[in-house]
Structure formats: C-alpha cells, structure tokens
C-alpha positions in Angstrom: -12.0 99.7 -14.3 -15.5 99.5 -14.2 -17.4 98.0 -11.7 -18.1 95.0 -13.1 -14.7 93.4 -14.0 -13.0 93.2 -10.2 -13.3 89.2 -10.8 -11.7 89.2 -14.3 -8.9 90.9 -12.4 -8.3 89.0 -9.4 -8.3 85.4 -12.3 -5.8 87.7 -14.7 -3.0 87.2 -11.2 -4.1 84.2 -9.6 -0.8 83.1 -11.6 1.3 85.4 -9.4 -0.2 84.3 -6.1 0.3 80.5 -7.4 3.7 80.5 -8.1 4.3 82.5 -4.7 2.4 79.6 -2.6 4.6 77.1 -4.2 7.9 78.7 -3.8 7.1 79.2 -0.4 6.2 75.4 0.1 9.5 74.4 -1.1 11.1 76.4 2.0 9.7 73.8 4.1 13.3 71.6 3.2 15.0 74.5 5.3 15.7 73.9 9.1 13.4 76.5 11.1 13.5 74.8 14.3 14.4 78.2 16.0 10.6 78.8 15.2 9.7 75.8 17.2 5.6 75.7 18.4 2.6 74.9 17.4 0.8 76.9 14.7 -1.6 78.3 16.7 1.1 80.0 18.9 3.2 81.0 15.9 0.0 82.5 14.4 -0.5 84.4 17.7 2.7 86.1 17.4 2.5 86.9 14.1 -0.6 89.0 14.5 1.6 90.7 17.0 4.1 93.3 15.2 6.4 93.4 18.3 6.6 89.3 18.1 9.8 87.6 18.5 9.5 85.5 15.6 11.3 86.2 11.6 8.5 86.1 9.1 8.8 86.9 5.0 5.1 89.0 5.5 3.9 89.2 1.9 1.1 90.8 1.0 -0.8 90.8 -2.8 -3.3 93.9 -2.7 -6.1 94.4 -5.1 -7.3 98.2 -5.2 -10.2 99.9 -6.5 -10.2 103.9 -6.3 -12.9 106.5 -7.4 -13.4 110.0 -6.7 -14.2 113.4 -8.6 -11.3 112.6 -11.2 -12.7 108.8 -12.1 -16.4 110.6 -12.4 -17.3 108.1 -9.8 -15.9 105.1 -11.4 -13.3 102.6 -10.3 -9.6 102.8 -11.2 -7.6 99.5 -10.8 -4.4 98.6 -9.2 -2.4 95.8 -8.3 1.0 95.9 -5.8 2.6 93.4 -3.4 4.3 94.4 -0.2 7.6 92.6 0.6 8.2 93.2 4.4 10.8 91.2 6.2 10.1 91.1 9.8 13.2 90.9 11.6 13.3 90.9 15.8 17.2 91.4 16.5 17.5 90.7 20.4 19.4 93.4 22.3 19.1 92.0 25.7 18.0 89.1 27.2 14.7 91.4 27.7 14.7 93.8 24.7 15.0 93.6 20.8 14.9 95.8 18.3 12.2 95.3 15.8 13.0 95.9 12.0 10.2 95.8 9.9 11.3 97.2 6.2 8.5 97.5 3.8 8.8 97.9 -0.2 5.6 98.2 -2.1 6.1 96.6 -5.7 3.4 98.2 -8.0 2.1 95.8 -10.7 -0.1 98.2 -12.2 -2.1 101.4 -11.1 -4.2 103.6 -12.9 -2.8 107.4 -12.7 -4.7 110.5 -13.6 -3.0 113.5 -15.3 -5.4 115.8 -13.2 -7.2 117.5 -16.1 -10.8 116.8 -16.3 -12.3 116.1 -19.9 -15.3 118.4 -19.7 -17.3 115.8 -22.4 -16.7 112.8 -20.2 -16.8 114.4 -17.2 -13.3 113.1 -15.8 -9.6 112.8 -16.3 -7.6 110.6 -18.8 -5.8 108.0 -17.0 -2.6 105.8 -17.6 -1.3 102.7 -16.3 1.8 102.9 -14.3 4.4 100.1 -12.4 7.6 100.0 -10.4 8.6 100.4 -7.0 7.3 102.6 -4.4 9.2 104.3 -1.6 10.7 102.4 1.1 9.8 102.6 4.6 11.7 101.6 7.6 10.4 101.3 11.5 12.8 101.0 14.0 10.9 99.7 17.3 12.4 99.2 20.6 10.6 96.9 22.9 10.9 95.4 26.2 9.7 91.8 26.1 6.7 91.5 28.7 6.6 89.5 31.9 4.8 86.3 32.4 1.2 87.2 32.2 1.8 90.7 31.5 -0.7 91.7 29.1 0.5 95.2 27.7 3.4 95.9 25.4 5.2 98.7 24.0 7.2 99.9 21.1 8.9 102.9 20.1 11.7 104.7 17.7 12.4 106.5 14.6 10.6 105.6 11.1 12.4 106.1 7.8 11.6 106.8 4.0 14.0 106.5 1.3 12.9 107.3 -2.3 13.2 104.1 -3.8 10.3 104.7 -6.2 10.5 104.6 -9.8 8.4 106.1 -12.7 7.1 108.6 -10.4 5.3 106.5 -8.0 6.7 108.3 -4.5 8.2 111.1 -3.8 11.6 112.3 -4.3 12.2 113.3 -0.5 14.2 111.8 2.4 11.8 111.6 5.3 11.5 110.7 9.2 9.5 110.4 11.7 8.3 108.6 15.0 6.9 105.6 15.3 4.9 103.9 18.5 2.7 100.4 19.4 0.5 99.4 21.7 -0.4 95.9 22.4 -2.8 94.1 24.2 -2.7 90.4 24.6 -4.8 87.8 26.2 -5.1 84.0 25.4 -8.2 84.8 23.0 -7.3 87.9 21.7 -4.2 90.2 20.3 -5.2 94.2 19.7 -3.3 97.3 19.1 -2.0 100.2 17.1 1.2 101.1 14.7 1.4 104.7 14.5 4.0 106.3 12.0 4.7 109.8 10.8 7.0 111.4 8.8 8.5 114.8 7.3 11.3 115.3 5.0 14.3 116.8 6.6 15.5 118.3 3.0 16.7 122.1 3.6 14.4 125.1 3.1 14.1 126.8 -0.3 14.9 123.3 -2.1 13.3 122.0 -5.0 12.4 118.8 -2.9 8.6 118.6 -2.1 7.6 119.5 1.4 5.7 116.6 3.3 4.2 115.4 6.2 1.8 113.0 6.6 1.2 109.3 8.4 -0.1 106.0 9.2 -2.3 104.3 11.7 -2.8 100.5 11.9 -5.5 99.3 13.9 -6.0 96.1 14.5 -7.4 92.9 16.3 -7.3 89.1 16.1 -9.4 86.6 18.0 -7.9 83.3 18.2 -10.1 80.3 17.3 -9.7 76.3 17.4 -7.2 74.8 14.6 -5.1 77.6 14.4 -7.4 79.9 12.4 -8.4 83.6 13.1 -10.3 86.3 12.7 -10.1 89.8 12.5 -9.2 93.7 11.3 -6.0 95.2 10.2 -6.9 98.4 8.3 -4.5 101.2 7.8 -5.6 104.6 8.6 -3.6 107.3 6.1 -3.4 111.0 6.4 -1.3 113.7 4.1 -1.5 117.2 6.0 0.1 119.4 2.9 -3.0 118.0 0.9 -6.1 120.1 0.5 -9.1 119.4 3.3 -10.9 117.0 1.4 -8.1 115.2 0.3 -6.3 114.5 3.7 -7.9 111.4 4.9 -8.2 107.5 4.0 -10.1 105.3 6.6 -10.6 102.1 5.9 -12.6 99.4 7.4 -12.6 95.7 7.0 -12.2 92.0 8.0 -9.6 89.5 8.1 -9.8 85.3 8.2 -6.3 83.6 8.9 -4.9 80.2 9.0 -1.4 79.2 10.1 -0.1 76.0 8.4 3.0 73.9 9.0 4.3 72.3 5.9 6.8 69.8 7.7 8.8 72.1 10.0 8.1 75.2 8.0 5.1 77.3 9.5 3.1 79.8 6.8 0.7 82.1 7.6 -2.3 82.8 5.3 -4.6 85.6 5.3 -7.8 86.9 3.0 -9.0 90.5 4.0 -11.4 93.0 2.6 -11.6 96.6 3.0 -13.9 99.5 2.4 -13.2 102.8 3.2 -15.7 104.9 4.8 -13.8 108.4 4.1 -11.3 108.8 1.1 -9.8 111.6 -0.7 -12.4 113.4 -2.9 -10.1 113.8 -6.2 -9.4 109.9 -6.1 -9.0 107.5 -3.4 -8.7 103.9 -2.1 -12.2 102.8 -2.2 -12.3 98.9 -1.8 -9.1 96.4 -1.2 -8.8 92.9 -1.5 -5.6 92.0 0.2 -4.2 88.5 0.1 -1.1 87.6 2.8 1.4 84.8 2.4 3.7 84.7 5.8 6.4 82.0 6.0 8.3 81.9 9.1 12.2 82.0 8.4 15.0 81.0 10.9 16.2 84.4 13.2 19.3 85.2 11.8 20.6 86.6 15.2 19.8 84.6 18.0 22.4 85.7 20.8 21.6 89.3 22.5 23.8 91.7 21.3 24.6 93.1 25.1 
C-alpha cells in the first residue's frame, strides 16, 4: 500500500469495528455484579496486567510496514488480537493471571524475498488466517493496602496454531515477568517475555529465540479518562543484526464506560517505530481496543 491510502483502509474495516461494538453492548444484559466499582476504578484495574478483573481484551490493529524489500513504500496489514484476561485466585492473597493471546490476521502483505531489479522491490501477496497463540502464566501476590509495587512471574508458552505460513512450526517456552508501580494518579510497568523452541537438536523444526517487552504508563484523568502509552518492543535473536529489533513509541487515550452494569473500556492508540527491521518491519500502527468486563468464572481461592 502506498502512503496516501491509510484513510481508505480504515474506512474499509470500520464496519467490522461497528459490528464488534454492537455485539459487546448486547452483553450489558448479563449479570456482572462481581465486577462492581466505578468506571474510573475499573479502568485503573484494566490498565494493570496483574489486575483482578476478568475481561475480554480485544485489539484491532492497522499496521503499515516498510523496508528494503518494499523499496521504502508502505505495505499494509490488519489484524485482531483476542486476549481473555482470567485472574484465578490461588489463595486469599495470591492469584494466577492467565492471558492467552490469539492473533487473527485479516490481511497482511508478505514478500517473496526476491527484489525485482527494475522496480527495486520484492513482489508481495496478501495473506490471512491465524497466528501463533501465546500463553503467559503469571503468579502474583495481592499488594497490601497502600503498597505501590506489584510483581508477577512464571512461564510463557507459544503454540503453533497458525495457518497459511503466518507463524512458526515450533512449540516454544520461556520465562515471563511483570513489575508494576501504582499510585492514585498513575499505573506504570513492564511485561517481559522470552521464548525458545524445545524441539530436539537436528530436527527439521526451526530454531527460535525471541522476546518482547511491553512498557506502559497510564495517567488517570477525571470522568474515567486515561492517557498514556503501551508499545511492545520485539527482538529476534535468530535474525540478521539489522533485522533483530522493532522499537515503537506511541500515545494512547482510554475511556471506561458502563452500559447498564457492563463496564467497557475503549482505547485508541497510535505508534511509530523509531527502530525497525531494515528488510521489512512495522513502521506505523493505529490500534483500537474494546475491553468488556466479564463475570469471574473462578471466584473462590483454590487453596
């Protein structure tokens, strides 16, 4: 896609977003009294990856990538991230936070890897399907009243759920850790994950070693508004030196609203990568989050 068409792309997929919002509003008829609290308080909890609120985290991404393979021209992609957030109480003061993430690729321009000497760019084809699912399992202790720091740690798994060549054929595992700092005005922190494949040496399965770092901060404003940032840095140790990193910066605005008893958080963010893969890497992103709170399916501590 060239640089002049991002508005047309957003208009093309606005119908999908409208349908999703309508479906979520219908959930307001269900009982979510287990998630009582003001919209502002719920918005604060949803900004914390270790919060105790069950929710359906949904993200619609519009991505533009560029690099040597595209001869500096933007190539487009659209995807939806589905991530149910399920904090399971282990004891009265500890929980296991599960956040399975499944990418649904609506469209992505993929290069064949060979540059045409006449045009200076590779040929691209559009693809769609599922990506690989990630599953971090984070143990955390509930902070005491007034305590500002919270920590979480545990394993993170990745499964080859992809279709159409939109992932790797590897089963992967590694560590995950979270550190959170909270005040009345601010929620900030880091979520780091790293994965290696655990196929046997000498197998035909691709050897992998890669990680991600979500860094975020949200300031609480009146009327359940928030402003902040939540980009994710990615690193691939197996890539060539000039294709290992993607480092975005961004700005996000959020608002939590109650439809009847159903709280829903809406977020709109933009990101620009200040470091990206030279061959082809994400350069710009618009993301829309729709996050309805749902009833907790596990309410009593397991132990």
